[in-house]
N, C-alpha and C positions, 0 to 999 in steps of 0.2 A: 548499577545506575541505569535507570530502564530513563529508554533516550522513543518522541516519536515521530511517526512518519505519518507523517501530514499533506495531502490534498495540495494542488499551485495552486490549482481550476477548477473552477463547476462543470462537475463529469457527472456521467455515469459510470455506476463501477459493474467491469462486461468476468472479468472473471478475477479470481483470486488465487494466486498462484504460489501460497505458502499456507504454513496446516503450523499454529500449537504448538512450540517447543520442538519448530526445525529451525539445522544451524545456517547459517544465510550467510553470504561472501558478497561485496563489494559488487556491482555489473550486477547482481540478479533481481530478478525480477517479479516485489509482493507481489503489486494486482494490479489491471491493467484495467486504464479510463479510456473512459470513446466521452469526446468533446466532438463539435461541428464535424462529426461524418471521419476525426481523426483517431485513430486511436493511441495513447500513450501508456506508456508501462513505468512503475512506479520502484523506483531498484532503492539502495538505501546507501547511503552513504559513508556508514561502518562496516564487516562488520557483528554477528549479531546471532542471539536469538530471537526467536521468537514469543513471547510477551502471550499476547493477545491480538487476535482478531476486529476487526473495532463494527468494519461492512464485507456486506455480501452483494453475492449480484443483481445486478436491478435497488441498487439504491442510486440514488446521487447529492453527491456531496457537495460541499463549500466548499471558499477556499479558504485555508486554513483546518479545517476536520481534523479528526485525529482519523489514520485510516490502518494503522501497527502499532504496537509499542512491540519493542528492541528493549535487550537484554541485557 
C-alpha cells in the first residue's frame, strides 16, 4: 500500500535526500524544505521503500503537495 509524504507548509525544496528504491526508516530526512529562512526536514511516519520522488531542488511546494511516495 502506497503512502504519500506531503508538505505541511508552503516552502521551497532545498534538497532531496533519498532516491527511488531506497529503504527508509522513521526519522530519516527525505526532503529538506526552506520556509521563512528556516530549514524544515520532512521525515516519514513509517518505514518503507521510496517508490517515487515528485519534487526536485528549487521547486516551490504548497501545503498538501505530495513530495515522496512510499510503499
